[in-house]
DODO-254139 format. One record per residue: x negated, y, z negated of N, C-alpha, C in turn. Coordinates in steps of 0.05 Angstrom, whole numbers, plus 5000, padded with zeros to 4 digits. Last residue first. Layout:
BEGIN
XYZXYZXYZ
...
This chain:
BEGIN
505751324368503651224377501351034357
510151434330510651274340508751164355
508251944301508051664288507651424305
507952234344504752104335505151964324
512752414355511952244378509452164371
514252614313515352394309513852154333
512253084315510652924298511652564296
511153204381512753304351511152994348
508453574444508953304424508653374389
510353794493509153844465509653514450
509153754559511253654537510553674508
509254284615507653974591509553894580
513754304667512354394638510854184618
511654114728512554074713511654144688
507054144781509154334773511154354741
504553744793507453754809510053984805
501553644760500953784782502453814796
504753434717503953664720502953834735
505752884732507953124727506853394728
501052594765501052644742503552934748
500052284814503452224800503352454772
496652004858497352344853499852384833
496251484876496151554856496051744844
497251364935494651394932494251484895
503451384924502651194932499051204928
502752104923503451944903502851634908
501152074985499452214964501052084933
505951965006502751835016501151814983
509852364994509752044988507351904992
507352855016508252804983507052364979
506752695068504652675057505352725021
512752605087510852485085508252475067
513953155071516152915053514152695053
511653555103510253445082512353245060
513653325152510653355148511053365111
518953385137518953065157516453135153
520953915127522653725114520753435125
517354215152518154265122519554005107
516254125203514254155178515154105156
521454195221520953935227517953965203
523454685212524554465201523254305208
520154965239519854915209520554785199
521554815289518254745282518754715253
526355145292526054855296523254765282
524755595283526555615258525555255259
520755805322519755795299522655615276
524755795362522955625369521755615336
527656285342529655995348526755725354
524556785343526056615323526456335330
523456755400521056535388522356505354
527956865432527756595431524756525412
530057345396531557175389530256805400
523857605420525257665396526657375385
526457725476523857505457523857435435
531957935475531657665478528957495473
528858415458530958295440531958015446
525858615503524858545479526058315456
531158355551528158475541526558375515
536858215531535358335543533358355534
541957815487540158005489538357975511
546057405495546457675502544157875496
541556955471543256995492544957145514
538757165435536557065455539057035485
542057375400540957465402538957395430
545156905385546156945403544357225402
540556475370541256375393543456685403
539956805317537656755338538356705365
543756655292543556905295541256965315
543456105289545456175304546256415312
539556095257538955965293540356105295
541856255209538656425226538756325250
544555825196545356145202543956295220
540255435194543455365217543855675222
537955455144536855515174538155505195
541855435107539955745114538555725142
543154955113545055185125544255455122
538454665100540154715124541954915132
537354765047535454785076536954915100
542654625018542254885019540254995043
541654045031543954235044543654535041
536653845021537253885038540154055050
536153964952535554214967536254185000
537253374938538653524929539153904943
532953044970535553004977537753214964
528553264948528253274980532153234986
529453194895529253374902529853474939
529852524889531652724886531953024896
523952434908526752364936529152514925
522052684878520952734896523652744917
523052354833523052694832522652814849
520551924842523851874835524452264842
514952054833516551954861519551994856
515352144778515452344794515452204829
520652034733518051934754517552104779
525252514703524852324719521352224730
525652914660524052674652524252394676
526753524670529153274668527852944656
521853574706522953754676525853584660
523153334754520653294734521053344711
527753574772527553304762525953214746
525454154781527154184751528553774749
521853974810520154144782522654064764
524853994853522253704848522053764820
526754414864528554234856526454024838
522654744880523554854856526054634842
520854454918519754454908520554494880
524754624955525554354951523354304928
524955144961528255104944527054824945
519955194989520655274959522755294947
521354995042519054855018519154904988
524055475053525155115056523355035035
520355855053522855825043523855575043
517255685090515455715063519055645046
519655845143518955525135518555555100
520856295138523956155137522655895129
516456575145517056615120519656375112
515956435198513756235175514856335148
519556665217519556425218518056305197
516257295219519557115204519956895203
512957145252511757155231515057055208
516057115301514156895295512956865259
519657625301519957385303518157065300
514157935321515257925289517657735285
512957625372511457615339512657675319
517157895394516157655394514857585375
516258565389518258405380518158095371
511058615418511158565392513958455368
511757855464511458235460511558205423
509857335500510257415476509757755472
513456915534512257155536512057305509
512756175549514556455528512156695530
511655645570510555885582512456165571
511455205546514055455555514055705569
507055195529508254935545510155085559
505455595488504055535511505155375538
509755555456509755865470507755745497
508455065433510855075442510855295462
503055185410503155015434505855015447
505255575374502455705389502655445413
507955145337509355395351507155525374
503354835315505254775337507154975346
500155085292499155035310501354945336
504655275241501855485271501455315290
504554835230507154935233506255155256
498754625206501054425227503654645239
500154995167498455015186498954825212
503754845138503855085156502855025170
502954335113504854375140505054625149
498154535080497554365110500254365127
501654745045499554855055499554915083
503854305019506554525040504054725058
500754214989500754025009502554145036
498954604958497354604975497454385001
504854534934504054824953501654794959
503853954909505853994928505054314948
500654214874499754124888501654054908
502654914859500254734852499754494877
506855304864508354984861505954824859
503255684852506555734831506855364837
498455774875498355844840501655734830
499555534917498655364907498655474874
503055834947504355704942502355494929
500256404941502256384926503256104916
496256204980495756324950498156274937
499256205023497955995022498255964986
501656775030502956565023501456335012
496757085029498257045009499756905004
495356805083493356775075495156805035
499857125115499256755116497156665094
498057675113500757455101500857195107
493457575145492957745115496257525097
496057415193492957205174493557365146
498657895208499957625202497557395184
495658365216497458285186497958055188
492558055255490858125232493258115208
495858165293494957855293493457915249
497858645301499558505283498458195278
492758975315493858965280496258715278
491458675366490258585345490158585307
496758915388496158725386494358515365
495059435383497359325373497159105366
490259435410490559575391492359455367
491559395458490159125442490559185419
498659765479495359605477494359485459
502759865482501859965462498059815454
504059965538504560125521503360155493
499459735591500059635564500959945551
501460035649498960005632500259855606
503159745710504459945682502059815664
503359895783502659785766502659925730
508959925832507160125816505959825788
512160055886510859845865508859875848
517760095925515560275904514859965886
521059915955519960205961517760225951
523859415983522159455957521059705970
531059325991527459356005526359505981
535358765992534558985978531559085986
541858706025539058626020538658796011
547258585981546358656005543258626003
549358205948551558325966549858435982
546157635937545757845929547658035951
546457005917545957115951546857445929
545556505864547356645879546156855907
542156245840543856445830544356575842
542255675866543155755847544356005829
537855885908540955825912542855745884
534155965877534656115889537856115899
532655475853533255635836534355905852
531955225902534155125885534655295862
526655465912529255525931531255345927
523755275866524555645865526455595894
524154675876523954805853524555165861
521354665928523354575928524554715896
515454925925517854985943520554905939
513754515879514954865875516754925896
512754165911515354145894515354385879
512654205981511654195961513554185934
515654306024512254266034511054216003
521953916047520054176030516154116025
523653536072522053696084521253906065
531653566055528653476054527753616070
537753666016535253716036531853646032
543153376014541353236004539753436027
550053355991547953326009545653356003
556753225972553753215973552553205989
562053145991561453425973559353415966
563452706016562652595994562452935980
564752696073566852806057566652756032
561852696132560752776098562752876088
562152306194562552506179562252516145
555152236220557352086219558652356197
550852426236551152166253554552126251
547653046256550252916244550952646258
540253176248543453186265544752926253
538553816220538553526213541353526242
534654246200536854146229536653886228
532554636156532154396167534954436184
530555216139529554986114530054696130
528755716165530055496168529055266147
529856356139526856176138528855886153
532056876129531356806161529556596157
536456586090537056876098535356716124
535655896101536556056078535156376083
539455506139537955676133538255866108
540654866184541255036142539055236146
544354626227542954796217542754946190
546954106255547154296224545054406215
547653806304546653906298547454106271
551753166337550253446348549753476314
553952796322552252656345551253006356
559253156298558453016298557252906324
562753696288559353676307558353246298
567153506267566253706291564153676294
565153226218566653156240566553246268
562753736197560053396199562453276225
566654016190563554126208562453826219
569653786152570953876176568353896193
566353746103567153486118567553556153
565554276091563254106093563953836119
570654396080570254486096567354406109
570954086023572954046061572354166081
566854246005566553936013568554046031
568454825993566554726003566154556018
572154675956573554675978571454786004
570154435910571154335930573154385956
563254545922565554635911567154405923
557154105930559054295939561554305919
550954035919553653975915555254185909
544553935929546554005934550053905930
538253765916540953585920542953705918
532653735950534353915943536853825939
526053395942528053445959530053565936
519153135946520953255930522653415951
518152345952517652715959520252895952
514551815940517751965945517352295944
511451576003511851685975514351775968
512650966042512551206041512551426011
517350786085514850686077513750966071
522150986107521650756100519750586074
521851646079522551466094521951176082
524251936027525852056056524551866078
525151705967523951685991525351736016
525552415926526852135941525652115971
527752795870525152725892526852435905
529153445868529953155857527353085870
532854095847530953985845530653605844
539254315855536954145841535954005855
544354665858542954535872540754465849
552754745848549654745848547354605863
555954935900557155005861554154975849
556755315954555755075941555855165907
559755745984560855385982559155195966
556556085978558756075961559955755951
553356046025552755975995553855895969
557355686070555955986058555155836031
558555386139558555376106557055656092
559055506186562255266176561355316148
558355856237557755836208560255776200
555055586303557755626291557955736253
551456046332551355776323554255876305
548556566360550656356375551756136359
546056846313547856916342549656756349
543056466293544956586278546756766293
540056176335542655996314544156146307
536556636346539456456369540956276346
534256676301536356896308537856806328
530656206305532256296278534656466287
528056366355530356166345532056126329
526556796346527556726372529256596364
522156626308523456766300526356856324
518756216340520356096316522756386302
516356446382518456366386520756226362
512656816354514456986356516856676366
509756356339510856506311513656726325
507856046380509855946367511156086338
505756486406507756326425508956186398
501356466374502056686381505456616389
498855926367500455966344501656236359
496755866421499955716417501155826394
497456476462495156216444498456126434
496757006512498156856488497056576477
494457496530494057176550494857006513
498758036531496657826513496557556530
501358476563498958436566496258226551
506058466540504358656527501758656531
507958036579508958366590507058546573
506157706549505157706579505457976582
509857646509507257696506505857756532
514357606528513157846514512057896507
514757066557515257366567513657646562
514256726508511956776532511557026548
518756866483516856826472514056956489
522456666525522056976516520957026497
521156156525520956236548521056606537
522856086471520055956478518956096498
528256126471526056156450523256246458
530455786504530156106512528756256493
529855216488528255386514528155646516
532855266442530655216441528555316468
537855496467536855746450533555576436
539254966488538455276508537155466496
539054616459537054596474536454846490
543154876419540954726412538454766435
547154796463547155046452544354996440
548054226473546854416501546454756485
549153986426545953816436546154166458
552254466378552054296398549354226416
551754666321550654706340551054546352
552955046259554754766271552654786299
550355356197550955346228550855086241
549855566139549955246147551255306182
545955946095548055896113547755636129
544256236031545155976047547155986068
541456806015544056736018543856426042
537457115991537756835983540056835990
535157585986538457665989538357365987
529157715947530657605967533557565970
526757965896529358165916529658005942
524657515883526357645862527957795878
519657465923522657195910523757375895
518157835942518957625951521157465939
515757985881517058165889518258115915
512257505881514757665854516657825872
508157625919510257395906512657445890
506357975903507658005927509057795919
503457925849506058125850508158115875
501457525807502557525836504257775841
502057545758499557425767499157615805
504558015707504157785726502057775745
505658225653503458015659503357845679
513358305661509758365644508158135650
516158815710515658435693512158475688
522059145720518059125700518358835700
524459465770524659125755521959185738
531159835772527559835769528459595757
534260115841535359865822531059785806
538960435878535860385865536060235840
544360735884543060595902539460435904
544061215843547260965848546560775868
539961125801541761265810544361105813
537260535780537760815778538360985801
538760005730539860195754538260455751
533759615708535859785701536559865726
531858995674532259055696534259275685
524158715649527258885649528058925672
522258105627522358335646525458505632
522157745590521658005581522358245598
522357255612524757305595524457575584
521856945665520457215657522457355642
523556535679521756545651520156765648
525556455718522656355716520756455704
530456475698529956175714527056215714
530257045698530556825671529956505678
530157265740528057345724528457095706
535357125758532857015767530257015757
538257525733538857085731536356985747
536757935740536157835718535957535704
539857895793535457935788535457815764
544557905781543057685798540457695795
545558405751546758155735544357865755
544358735798542958745779543458495758
547758545837545558515839544658595816
552758735794553158435818549158415815
551659355800551559215777552058875790
552859495859549559425850549959325811
558859295865555759065878553159175864
560859615828560759365822558159285843
559760105852558360055831557759745826
557459985928559360075902557960005883
553160375966554060165955555960195931
552360786011553360835992555160475977
549160386068549960606053551660656029
543759916051546859956061547460196047
538959596018539759666044542459696065
538159875955540459825980539059846004
531659835938533659995945535959875968
527759755885527559685905530559835902
521059795851523459855846524959815875
517659555793518559455827520759715829
511959485762514559685759515159585789
507658995719508459065754511159175748
504959005666504658785684505759075712
502059025608502059195618504358945635
500258725544497958705567498458845591
504158975509501458865507499358875522
508059085526507359265510504459235500
509858715568510258945581509059135558
507058175531509558265544507258545560
502857505555503257785535505457895552
503756775554503957155566504657255558
499656285541501256455526500856655538
493856105541496355995561498656305554
490556065502490256295524493256245552
492355805471493855965465492956165480
492555055504490555325494492955565497
495654665523496554725495494355055493
493854505579496854555579496354765539
487754445598488654455573491254585567
484153985649485754295639487954225610
477853895644480153785634481954055632
471653655676474153925666476453835655
465453385663468053335663470053645655
460453705704460753515680463853675674
455453365748458053525742459253485711
448653395757451053115754453253445736
445253675814446853715783448953445776
440253575830441753575842443653555807
433653915861434253785842437853755851
427553665901430753765907432253665870
421453915911422753785894425853925897
416853695952418753925953420153755923
410153755969413053625952414453835948
405753566032407353846009408953656002
400053316049402753406044404153606022
396353806103396653586077400153586062
397454136147398453776147397353646129
400354616127397954496132398554226136
407854956152405054776130403654716130
411355396173408955266176407855166156
418755226150416155396151414255306164
424155146186421954986184420155266179
431755446184427355496201426955276181
437455156192434555266174433555286185
442355236243439555116232438155206221
448755206244447055316232444755176221
454455186278452655016269449355216267
462055246277459455376274456855216271
467555146303465954916289463555166300
473055576284471155416306469055366285
478555516244475955676254473955456270
484755376265482355286254479655486265
490355836259488355706276486155636252
495155796208492955946217491255736232
501855676237498955596220497155796225
508255926244505255836256503455896236
514455336246513655726232509455726243
515755156299515755186282513855506266
520755036347517955186341518555216311
523354356364523854616350521054726338
525354046414523954086397524054296390
528953376429528853626416526553686405
530052976485527653076466530053346456
530952306504532552526501530352786474
525152016535528151976522529252346515
519952096566521651956578525451916561
518152836548518352556542519952406559
514053286574516853116575516352906567
508953656540509453396554512253176548
506654226547508854116538509053746562
501754696529502554536555504254296537
497855296530499455026519501055006537
490455376520493255456542494955276526
486055736494487555626492489855646508
479455976517482155966518484255826519
474455826539474355886506478256036499
472055656580471956066574473456036549
473555226585471255256577470855566573
479755126550478055136564475155126567
483654656515480954906505479554876526
489754556502488054466510485054736515
494554266462493454586465490354496478
500653986471498853906461497554326477
507553836440505154056450503453996458
512153336458509053286444506853656454
518153326432516853286454513853476443
521252856394520853096395518053136423
525652486353525452596387524452776388
527352476302524952526309522752516340
533552596270532352526298528852656303
534752556216533652686230533252586248
540852176191538952226193537952366215
545452026141545452226170542952296170
548851576117546651526146546451776159
552251836075553951706095552151646118
548252136032550652126029552051906048
545052606063544952426044548352386042
541352926113543753056093544652736087
534153066119537052796124539052876102
531153506153532453396132534053236136
525153916185527653806191529253646162
520554396197521954276182524054126195
519054236269520554306248520154276225
516553766299514254026292516754226292
515053196255517353356272515853586276
510352676283511552886270513953096287
510852336318512252246303512752386279
506452416360509052396373511152376342
501852916320502452676334506252646334
499953426371500453336349501853136352
493153376412496453436409497253326381
488553726433489453606412492453686409
483153536495486853516480487253416452
478253886507479353676497482053686494
472454046537474454096527476053846525
466454106481467454016506470354076507
465354706446465954426443467354366470
459255066436462555096460461954776445
456855306374456255116392459655086407
453655776367455555696345456255626391
447855736321448655816351451455676350
441055926315443455956294445355946320
434555696296436355736317439255776289
427355836287430055866275432155866298
423155366311423955626312426755646302
418655036278420355026293421855286291
411154826270413255006258414955046287
408154236246409854386269411854626254
406454106213404754296202407054386226
411453666153409853676182407753866183
412553446103414253656124411153616134
416052986050413953076075415053226100
419253015999419552906010416353136031
419652725922417952855945418052805976
426952495895423052335904421952525924
429152925858428452685882426552595883
431952975791429253005802429352835833
437053205761436452945774433853045795
439253555706439253635727437353355739
445753585677444153485680441953535712
451053965647450253905668447953795670
454753655597453553825603451553725634
461553535569458853485589457153665595
466753765586465853465574464153475587
470554315575468854165594467454055571
477754495578476454425565474954195585
481255065608479954825607477554765589
483755505573484655375592483255095594
478655375498480255485525482155335546
482455225433480055185456481455395486
486955265396485355485400482855495426
489454785410491555075412488355235418
486154365404486854485433488054675431
484554485356482654495365483854525387
490354345324488054595324487354665339
490553865348492554075360490954275351
486353605310486353565339488653775351
489053685255486253835269484653845301
493353405253493753705257489953955264
490852935254492453015287492153385280
487052975216486952935233488352945252
492452925177490253155171488153205203
494352335199496252685195494452935192
490451985179491352085209492752385215
490652115129488252165148489152195177
494751915114493752165098491452325129
495751455137497451565143496051905128
491251145103491151195135493251385145
493151215049490951335058490651365087
497950805058497651125054496151265055
495350315069497150455086497150775082
491450335013490350335041492450515068
496450284984494050524984493250525006
499249715002500349995004497950265003
């Protein structure tokens, strides 16, 4: 029994120490030091070679996209075997001796569906550089080549350095959007503000601030953002999802005209077009052609929800990220009618001016669900699903101003808050030991675990920390200590009543549980309301307070209780160590002895 309890105590303390090490470490933990390894000497001759640096011309080759690879992102709409047809024409880029790229299309023997794609950067030409050889005597020259053994680097998701700081502590970016319509209504502007808040919350920018400016402008302030351009594009995007029905003849005509128009426009501008230039312009023409000539059968408002998932889109292959769509009852009826009407043809799925997919419909779908495949990455699937769920803006927003915001309070305020927290924690540790003796020492161990756990949760869930958020964290420390104070006071009462140490600990936790839970539940409800209804710093205060309350319940009820019982098993049973009053011996007690 003692060995088991000893292992429990040692294991708990080691776990707290390990957790603390991970939390206080950098974002990347480096294991091992680089080692230099010397290779055998190399022998050189006295012959001198002239330095050469040439951009070598490659022989004319045909670079063709594989026939099985779709030229456009395509998707499969699930439920009743709706598959994407990969019958594609094979574009080839032939490199001539003058280095000019020409585009050729090899017609297939079967029916062809070719869709222009978003252009990708052209690969750089191979450049061969031969380093010069130095002239040396006929004697052997020893050269030592050193290679480094790279250390192992591990990403540390628990590091406190992953915690985002708010506008008041770190600064961020301020973006001003303007409605791209004349005289927007107050209702539409309020709706746009609410949608922007929803998108920011979905990306965990809980401390971001969104406010109206005048009658047609919206200011968005985002703390500690790493890529302002990406945030501007994602947050201010209209994000209107549309489904267009197309017959085979319509799709073929749009496809051919988009490419022909692109080539003609570039030639009229005096540009000898490359494959990438043609693809870029043809893609824009293709999307515009679908929007102009396609039959709009479904909109984003007909989608009830969108969620990222994983699915095996091919018979053999890995699981790929997809977007699962669930439609409203009206949307399901519209989708069933559309798939019946365009059976054997195509339904293009567009998000603003980006084509998500253009699957071929093989059968009617009346289940009210669909799957969009063809996502390039898990992040793209997540972002697209978030945009669909947040809804479409009532109008397009133009980014007219983007400025960097300096920290309102700066590092001095952060350092002062941290210092105040450390001093306060020090007084709490001293108070617990003085008043409650050994249980107070155990509570201090649990309190240390509490601090590390809270910081780890902040790091894992991308919590943005502001000054009000720090106040919420410090307040939750007080709540954690309050639970221990109630429990230990009950234990002292049970010991003074004559119970043994183990029985007093069991009774103390049991009798104090109702009071501890009632206080924490009440505080949690208040924090939940602040997080739910608040914005900006108020929302951040509620978030940190909720996290602190949940973690404090775990450390006060679970960690402290197990440690106390383990120490009792190890023989730490003297009631005076647990705060019980010393019992004065009477004459009768002495006579009994």
